[in-house]
Structures are given as C-alpha cells and as structure tokens.
C-alpha positions in Angstrom: -20.3 -15.8 47.7 -21.9 -15.6 44.2 -22.5 -18.6 41.9 -21.1 -17.9 38.4 -20.1 -19.6 35.2 -17.1 -18.5 33.0 -17.8 -18.0 29.4 -15.4 -17.3 26.5 -16.5 -15.8 23.1 -13.4 -16.3 21.0 -10.4 -18.6 21.0 -8.0 -17.7 23.8 -10.2 -14.8 24.7 -10.9 -13.3 28.1 -13.2 -15.3 30.3 -16.3 -13.4 31.6 -18.5 -14.3 34.5 -22.3 -14.7 34.1 -25.2 -15.6 36.4 -26.2 -19.2 35.6 -29.8 -18.5 36.8 -30.0 -21.9 38.5 -29.9 -23.6 35.0 -28.1 -26.9 34.6 -24.8 -25.9 32.8 -21.6 -27.9 32.3 -18.1 -27.0 31.2 -17.8 -27.3 27.4 -21.4 -26.5 26.6 -22.3 -23.5 24.3 -24.6 -20.9 25.8 -26.5 -17.8 24.9 -25.8 -14.9 27.3 -26.6 -11.2 27.5 -23.6 -8.9 27.3 -22.9 -5.2 27.1 -22.8 -5.7 23.3 -26.0 -7.6 23.1 -27.0 -11.2 23.0 -23.9 -13.4 22.4 -23.0 -17.1 21.8 -20.1 -18.4 23.8 -18.5 -21.5 25.3 -18.5 -22.4 29.0 -14.9 -22.6 30.1 -15.6 -22.5 33.9 -18.5 -24.6 35.2 -20.8 -23.3 38.0 -18.8 -22.3 41.0 -18.9 -19.9 43.9 -16.6 -16.9 43.9 -16.2 -13.9 46.3 -18.0 -10.7 45.6 -14.8 -8.8 44.8 -14.1 -11.0 41.7 -17.4 -10.1 40.1 -18.1 -7.0 38.1 -21.7 -5.9 39.0 -24.3 -6.0 37.6 -23.8 -9.7 36.8 -25.3 -10.4 33.4 -27.7 -13.5 33.2 -27.4 -16.7 31.2 -30.3 -16.8 28.8 -30.2 -20.5 27.8 -28.0 -23.4 26.9 -27.5 -23.2 23.1 -29.9 -25.3 21.0 -29.2 -26.9 17.6 -30.9 -23.9 16.0 -28.5 -21.5 17.9 -25.6 -23.6 16.7 -26.8 -23.2 13.1 -27.2 -19.4 13.5 -23.7 -19.2 14.8 -22.3 -21.1 11.8 -24.2 -18.8 9.5 -22.8 -15.8 11.2 -19.3 -17.1 10.7 -20.0 -17.4 6.9 -21.5 -14.0 6.9 -18.3 -12.6 8.5 -16.2 -13.8 5.6 -18.4 -12.0 3.1 -18.5 -8.9 5.3 -14.6 -8.9 5.5 -14.4 -8.9 1.7 -16.9 -6.1 1.3 -15.1 -4.0 3.9 -11.8 -4.4 2.1 -13.4 -3.1 -1.1 -14.9 -0.1 0.8 -11.5 0.7 2.5 -9.9 0.7 -1.0 -12.7 2.8 -2.4 -12.2 5.5 0.3 -8.4 5.3 0.1 -8.0 4.8 3.9 -4.6 3.9 5.3 -5.8 1.1 7.5 -5.3 -2.7 7.6 -8.5 -4.8 8.2 -7.8 -7.6 10.6 -11.1 -9.3 11.4 -14.8 -9.1 11.2 -17.3 -10.2 13.9 -21.1 -10.4 14.0 -23.0 -10.4 17.3 -25.2 -13.4 17.7 -28.4 -11.4 17.3 -27.0 -9.6 14.2 -27.6 -6.2 15.8 -24.0 -5.1 15.2 -21.1 -5.9 12.9 -17.6 -5.2 14.3 -14.6 -4.5 12.1 -11.1 -4.7 13.8 -8.3 -2.9 12.1 -4.8 -1.5 12.7 -3.4 1.9 11.5 -0.6 4.3 12.2 -2.4 7.1 14.0 -6.0 8.1 13.9 -8.3 7.4 10.9 -11.3 9.4 9.8 -13.6 6.6 8.9 -17.0 8.3 9.2 -17.8 8.0 5.5 -16.7 4.4 5.5 -19.1 3.7 8.4 -22.0 5.3 6.5 -21.1 3.2 3.4 -21.0 0.0 5.4 -24.2 0.8 7.2 -26.0 1.2 3.9 -24.8 -2.3 2.8 -25.4 -4.3 6.0 -28.5 -2.4 7.3 -27.3 -2.7 10.9 -25.1 -1.0 13.5 -21.4 -0.8 12.4 -18.5 -0.5 14.8 -14.9 0.0 13.6 -12.4 -0.8 16.4 -8.7 0.1 16.1 -6.5 -2.4 17.9 -2.8 -2.7 18.6 -0.2 -5.0 17.0 -0.4 -7.4 20.0 -4.1 -7.8 19.6 -3.6 -8.2 15.8 -1.2 -11.1 16.4 -3.6 -12.7 18.9 -6.3 -12.7 16.3 -4.3 -13.8 13.2 -2.1 -16.3 15.0 1.2 -17.8 13.8 4.3 -19.7 14.9 6.9 -18.4 17.3 10.7 -18.8 17.2 10.2 -21.8 19.4 8.3 -23.6 16.6 5.0 -23.7 18.6 1.8 -21.8 18.0 1.8 -18.3 19.6 0.9 -18.3 23.2 -1.5 -15.4 22.8 -3.4 -17.2 20.1 -3.5 -20.6 21.6 -4.1 -20.2 25.4 -3.1 -16.8 26.8 -6.3 -15.0 27.6 -4.8 -11.7 28.8 -1.5 -10.0 28.1 0.8 -9.8 31.1 3.2 -6.9 31.6 6.7 -7.8 30.2 9.9 -5.8 30.8 13.5 -5.7 29.7 14.4 -6.5 33.3 13.0 -10.0 32.8 15.3 -10.7 29.9 18.3 -9.4 31.9 17.2 -11.6 34.9 17.1 -14.7 32.6 20.6 -13.9 31.1 19.1 -13.5 27.6 20.5 -11.4 24.8 19.3 -7.8 25.0 19.3 -7.6 21.2 15.7 -6.5 20.4 15.5 -8.8 17.4 16.1 -11.8 19.7 13.7 -11.0 22.5 10.8 -9.7 20.4 7.8 -11.8 19.3 6.0 -11.9 15.9 4.2 -8.7 16.9 7.4 -6.8 17.4 7.0 -6.4 21.1 8.8 -8.2 23.9 7.9 -11.9 24.0 5.1 -12.8 26.4 6.9 -16.0 27.3 9.5 -13.9 29.2 6.9 -13.8 32.0 6.5 -17.6 32.2 9.7 -18.4 34.1 10.4 -15.0 35.7 9.4 -16.0 39.2 11.6 -19.1 39.0 14.6 -17.1 37.8 14.1 -14.5 40.5 14.1 -17.2 43.2 17.2 -19.0 41.8 19.1 -15.8 41.2 18.7 -14.8 44.8 20.9 -17.8 45.8 23.7 -16.9 43.3 26.5 -14.3 43.4 26.9 -11.8 40.6 29.7 -11.8 38.1 32.8 -10.1 39.6 31.8 -10.9 43.2 34.6 -12.1 45.5 33.9 -15.5 47.0 35.5 -18.2 49.2 35.2 -21.8 48.2 34.7 -24.9 50.4 38.3 -26.0 49.7 39.7 -22.8 51.1 40.4 -20.8 47.9 39.4 -17.2 47.3 38.5 -16.0 43.9 36.3 -14.0 41.6 33.0 -15.2 40.0 33.4 -15.4 36.2 30.0 -16.9 35.4 26.9 -18.6 36.8 24.6 -21.3 35.6 21.2 -20.4 37.0 19.3 -23.6 36.4 22.1 -25.9 37.5 23.0 -23.6 40.4 26.7 -23.8 39.6 29.2 -21.0 39.9 32.5 -20.6 37.9 35.2 -19.1 40.0 38.7 -17.8 39.0 40.9 -18.9 41.9 44.5 -17.9 42.7 46.8 -20.9 43.2 49.8 -20.9 45.5 52.2 -20.5 42.5 50.4 -17.2 41.5 48.7 -19.0 38.7 45.0 -18.7 38.0 42.5 -21.5 37.3 38.8 -21.6 36.6 36.8 -24.1 38.7 33.1 -24.7 38.9 31.4 -25.2 42.3 27.8 -25.8 43.4 26.5 -22.6 45.0 26.3 -24.3 48.4 30.0 -24.8 48.4 31.0 -21.2 48.2 30.6 -18.3 50.6 29.8 -14.7 49.5 27.9 -11.7 50.6 24.2 -12.4 49.8 23.5 -8.8 48.9 23.7 -8.5 45.1 25.1 -5.5 43.3 23.0 -3.5 40.9 24.1 -4.4 37.4 24.1 -2.0 34.5 22.8 -3.0 31.1 25.9 -3.6 29.0 24.5 -2.1 25.8 25.0 1.1 23.9 22.8 4.2 23.8 21.1 3.3 20.5 20.1 -0.2 21.7 19.0 1.2 25.1 16.7 3.8 23.4 15.3 1.0 21.1 14.6 -1.2 24.1 13.0 1.6 26.1 10.7 2.4 23.2 9.8 -1.2 22.8 8.9 -1.4 26.5 6.7 1.6 26.4 4.8 0.1 23.5 4.6 -3.3 25.2 1.3 -2.6 26.9 -1.9 -4.1 25.3 -5.2 -5.7 26.3 -6.6 -8.9 25.1 -9.9 -8.8 23.2 
C-alpha cells in the first residue's frame, strides 16, 4: 500500500496522485506539486489515503508544499496573464492566417511554459506562430490540438436538460458511449436528439445504462408471445422499463383483440431475448456509425 493525495489542476479535470511526503495535508487545500510539465498549483480533492500499488503510476511525484498566501497571489496573477496571452495569440493567429480556433490559454505555475489549446480541421503548420509567440513571451510555448469534446469541457455550457454540462461541472474523464446505450434505453435514434453540445453522443447515456440493462433483462421484447396470469395468450406490443409493466395484445373468446397492461411478474415468456435490429434507414445508420467512431476523447 502507498499513501497518496489526489490533486486536480482545473475544474472537473482528472485527479492525479502525489506523494504527500508525510506533510499535513487536508482535502480542499491548495498545494504546490511537481508534475511532468513542471511545478504546478492544484487543489487537494482526495485527502491522504492508502491505495494499492497497481493504482499508482510510478514514479510517484512528490508534494512540494501546501500553498502559501504568496503562492495564491502568484496563481491569481497567472490567471490574469492568461487572459492577455489569449488576446495576443488571437492576433498572431490572424496575422499568420491559420485556420485554427483558439480555445484556452494556460500558464504553468513557475511560468516555464505557456500552453495554448486549439481546435482545427486536420493538421496545422504552426511553426512560425510558435516562433512569433516565443519572441513575445520569452518562455517555452506549447500549442496543443484538442477535440470537440475537450473544447466543450473547457468552454462549458448548458445541456438540453437545462443543467450545466456534465463534462464541465463534475465529469473528470470521458466514458465510452455507444448507440447501443440509446437503443437499450428506448431513446430516439435521431442523431440530433441523442447528441450533446459537442455534437457527439451525450455522456449522460452512460449514467443509467447499468440500470436499464438490469431492468431490460426482466422484460420480454416487442413481438414476443406471452401467457398472462389470468390465462390469456398474446403478443407484447410495448414495455415500460422503469415501471416494469408490459402491454399485451390478447385474443378474447369472441375473436376480438384487446390491449391489457400487466406487471412483468404476472406474465410468462421465454427469458432469452431476441436480437433486435435498428429500425432506421441507411443514411441515418451511417451518420450514427460516424458519430460513434468520433465519440472517443480524453479529458484534459
């Protein structure tokens, strides 16, 4: 077991483990740590705890110190400098006529590097831009191209649910999302309705997936033949997953048909479910498949 603390460097960012070096550290404090990028300022999200060796990426970087008032002042100054650096970079991008969209600017705590995050269609030759920026800032420059999901995570916004975007408010890492999840939850397979602000499949499809998988295992599929508790035989015309109710078209004695709703425990059916085909046309299917391929992304 190894004692670690979990530190986050940006809102809803990934949590990284560091060696507390036997220093008194509490959750919520700001700390100065050594990272692969240099000395950084972050917030303790996970207080000191013991974890197994397989959960730690070696070598474990050390905690330098708990942030002092002077460190807090430097961090605030860096945030102000980032705003100016953003405006300068926009001017330089326009000057060089580059087809790229600047998203964010970040200074390392020790000012040894300035990072510029941008999006673009394809590769961009920004070598001259880097030279120009280096002559202005007199420090190391790094331009990092990111995807649309990472862009949305940084910029933020409001989802169709009316709440702040999950990726910007609390989701530290992007989970794989697939069209199968939308199908399992009986959602519309219209790309416009299952896509987030970023244009990719909504991350929240993952939130209830396990619950729907568990509940769907107890239900028959549409079109299955079932026998009800009151002795009627019929065909399933619909299911309510959350209520665990099944609508059945039953045949009455006078050869008439009637739709009745039963709790799932009051019907009998073969538990093995059929493989269902997506009821969509070729154009929609291609669009969904393209969306799913692009759906991969990594949190910053």
